[in-house]
C-alpha positions, 0 to 999 in steps of 0.5 A, spaced: 792 713 529 793 708 534 794 710 542 801 707 542 803 711 536 801 718 539 806 723 542 805 723 549 805 730 552 806 734 558 804 741 559 807 745 564 805 753 565 802 756 571 797 760 567 791 755 567 788 759 561 794 757 557 794 750 558 787 750 556 789 753 549 794 748 548 790 742 550 785 745 545 790 745 539 793 738 541 786 735 541 785 736 534 791 732 532 790 725 532 798 723 533 798 727 539 795 726 546 796 730 552 797 726 558 799 731 564 799 738 566 803 741 571 803 749 574 810 749 577 817 746 576 816 741 582 810 739 579 813 738 572 818 733 575 813 729 579 809 729 573 814 727 568 816 721 573 809 718 573 808 719 566 815 719 562 812 723 556 815 723 549 815 731 549 814 736 555 812 743 554 815 748 559 814 755 561 820 758 564 817 763 569 813 760 574 813 760 582 816 754 587 821 752 582 822 755 575 822 752 568 830 752 568 831 749 574 826 743 572 829 742 566 836 741 569 833 736 574 829 732 569 835 732 564 839 729 570 834 724 572 832 722 564 837 724 560 833 723 554 827 727 556 825 732 550 823 739 552 820 745 549 821 751 552 815 756 552 816 763 553 814 770 552 821 773 552 825 772 545 832 774 549 838 771 546 841 770 553 835 766 556 834 762 550 842 760 550 841 758 558 835 754 556 839 750 551 845 749 555 840 746 561 838 741 556 832 744 552 831 741 545 826 747 542 824 754 544 817 757 542 814 764 543 807 763 546 805 768 541 807 763 536 803 757 539 797 757 534 802 757 528 808 753 530 806 748 536 804 742 533 810 742 528 815 744 533 813 738 537 813 733 531 820 736 530 823 735 537 820 728 538 824 726 531 830 728 535 831 735 532 832 741 535 828 747 533 829 754 535 825 760 531 829 764 526 829 771 530 832 768 536 837 764 532 839 771 529 839 774 536 844 769 539 848 769 533 849 777 533 851 776 541 855 770 540 862 774 541 859 779 546 863 779 553 858 776 558 856 779 564 859 776 571 854 774 576 856 780 580 855 785 574 848 781 574 847 782 581 848 790 581 844 790 575 838 787 578 839 792 584 839 798 579 832 795 576 829 795 583 831 803 583 836 803 588 842 808 588 849 806 588 850 807 595 844 803 597 847 797 592 853 798 595 850 796 602 846 791 599 852 787 596 857 789 601 861 792 597 864 800 596 860 805 592 866 806 588 866 798 586 859 799 584 861 805 579 866 800 576 861 795 575 856 800 572 862 802 567 863 795 565 856 793 564 854 799 560 860 798 556 858 790 555 851 792 553 852 798 549 848 802 553 847 809 554 845 809 561 843 805 567 835 805 564 838 803 557 842 798 561 836 795 564 832 795 558 837 791 554 838 786 560 830 785 560 830 784 553 835 779 552 833 775 558 839 777 562 835 779 568 828 778 570 824 784 573 819 779 577 825 777 580 829 783 581 825 786 587 
């Protein structure tokens, strides 16, 4: 296919190996060309400005600037940007956050070989694409009471292994308030105890263990 008709792609991920794998998949597609790569959100914005890709593949967990922040920044400057999120996590909260930020597609990294090319074509044509299992998760939790920012702060502290007294000191609230927050967290997440609450929150993408310390 003539170069002018190819879908121009920017790939953003902090793992060079994953970028190489994506480059190899795209190399065998005549209607696609990889025009640039980036290793973090800040580089992604710079590369987007230079190349104005048709479709951007964006990892969420990255150093310097996260994919979520980069999506917001790119979409603010280029409202028509079509971005597909790449992630290892199938959490409904994380997916919901990505779509609110302006993502068009959502793709689990273990599905790249099977789904990448089709997802790029779908998003390039102006349609959204979300894996069925994540759509189901989002639908299941749609009516749930969302955790407040403060409850998420408490849960991050719990994930770091802190006791109530330490959490109270860190967040400058009373121990009783920490306990009250925990009761609400357990109720909202349907969790049996603190450890269970953390596990549910990580699975659903409410908190990221890498950022809880």
